[in-house]
C-alpha positions as CSV (number, residue, x, y, z in Angstrom):
1,M,94.9,123.5,89.0
2,S,98.7,123.7,88.4
3,D,101.0,120.8,89.5
4,D,102.3,123.0,92.1
5,E,98.9,123.4,93.6
6,L,98.2,119.7,93.4
7,S,101.6,119.0,95.1
8,R,100.6,121.5,98.1
9,T,97.3,119.8,98.5
10,F,98.9,116.2,98.6
11,A,101.6,117.4,100.9
12,A,99.0,118.9,103.2
13,L,96.9,115.7,103.1
14,A,100.1,113.6,103.8
15,D,99.9,114.5,107.6
16,P,97.5,112.7,109.8
17,T,97.1,115.8,112.2
18,R,96.0,117.9,109.0
19,R,93.7,115.3,107.8
20,A,92.1,115.1,111.4
21,I,91.7,119.0,111.2
22,L,90.0,118.8,107.7
23,A,87.8,116.0,109.1
24,R,86.7,118.3,111.9
25,L,86.2,121.1,109.6
26,A,84.0,119.1,107.3
27,E,81.5,119.4,110.3
28,G,81.6,123.0,110.3
29,E,83.6,126.1,111.3
30,A,85.8,126.0,114.2
31,T,88.4,128.3,116.2
32,V,92.0,127.3,116.4
33,N,91.2,126.5,120.2
34,E,88.4,124.1,118.9
35,L,90.6,122.6,116.5
36,A,93.6,122.4,118.8
37,E,91.2,120.5,121.6
38,P,91.8,116.8,120.7
39,F,95.6,117.0,120.1
40,D,98.3,116.7,122.5
41,M,100.3,119.7,121.0
42,S,100.7,123.4,121.4
43,L,98.5,126.2,119.8
44,Q,101.5,127.1,118.0
45,A,101.9,123.7,116.6
46,V,98.3,123.6,115.4
47,S,98.6,127.0,113.9
48,K,101.6,125.6,111.8
49,H,99.5,122.8,110.5
50,L,96.6,125.4,109.7
51,K,99.2,127.7,107.7
52,V,100.0,124.5,105.6
53,L,96.5,123.8,104.9
54,E,95.6,127.5,104.3
55,R,98.7,127.9,101.6
56,A,97.2,124.6,100.0
57,G,94.0,126.4,99.8
58,L,92.3,123.7,101.8
59,I,91.0,126.0,104.5
60,T,90.2,129.8,104.8
61,R,90.1,131.9,107.8
62,G,87.4,134.2,108.8
63,R,88.3,137.9,108.9
64,D,86.9,138.6,112.3
65,A,90.0,139.4,114.3
66,Q,88.4,138.1,117.6
67,W,87.2,134.9,116.4
68,R,88.7,134.0,113.0
69,P,86.9,130.8,112.4
70,C,88.6,128.3,109.9
71,R,86.5,126.7,107.3
72,L,86.9,123.9,104.8
73,E,87.5,124.7,100.9
74,T,86.6,121.8,99.0
75,A,87.8,122.8,95.4
76,P,91.4,121.5,96.1
77,L,90.1,118.2,97.4
78,E,87.7,118.0,94.5
79,T,90.6,118.5,92.0
80,A,93.0,116.0,93.8
81,S,90.1,113.4,93.6
82,A,89.5,114.1,89.9
83,W,93.3,113.6,89.3
84,I,93.1,110.2,91.3
85,D,90.0,109.2,89.6
86,R,91.6,109.5,86.1
87,Y,94.3,107.0,87.1
88,R,91.9,104.8,89.0
89,T,89.9,104.3,85.9
90,H,93.2,103.6,84.0
91,W,94.5,100.9,86.3
92,S,91.0,99.5,86.9
93,D,90.5,98.8,83.2
94,R,94.3,97.3,83.3
95,F,93.3,95.1,86.4
96,D,90.1,93.9,84.6
97,R,92.1,93.0,81.4
98,L,94.7,91.3,83.6
99,E,92.0,89.1,85.5
100,R,90.4,88.2,82.2
101,E,93.6,87.1,80.9
102,I,94.4,85.0,84.0
103,R,90.9,83.4,83.9
104,R,91.6,82.7,80.2
105,V,95.1,81.0,81.2
106,E,93.7,79.1,84.1
107,S,90.8,77.7,82.1
108,G,93.1,76.6,79.4
109,Q,95.5,75.0,82.0
110,E,92.5,73.2,83.5
111,G,91.7,71.8,80.4
112,H,95.3,70.5,80.0
113,E,95.4,69.0,83.5
114,H,92.2,67.0,83.0
115,G,92.8,65.9,79.4
């Protein structure tokens, strides 16, 4: 995945309405009307959110002109998760080393205070 694709994924995920739409689609396909139901916004506003999700590759829409169900596409989420995991591992290692150093310093200080 290119940086631009990753940027589109994260930009799409930045909005709580779009995250809620993705959460709904994780349960199965849905029409625009079904996706719009829980939100206090127009169908046009929901459609704009869907276009952002579609441009990011997070959803696809069926080709049936009458129904056009939306479905979740997981590949961009998996790529974003892998990108995050790389840094989580890096920072986790650093935090583990920091924690060990803090414990070492604390144990040394305790020896000074009691001695």
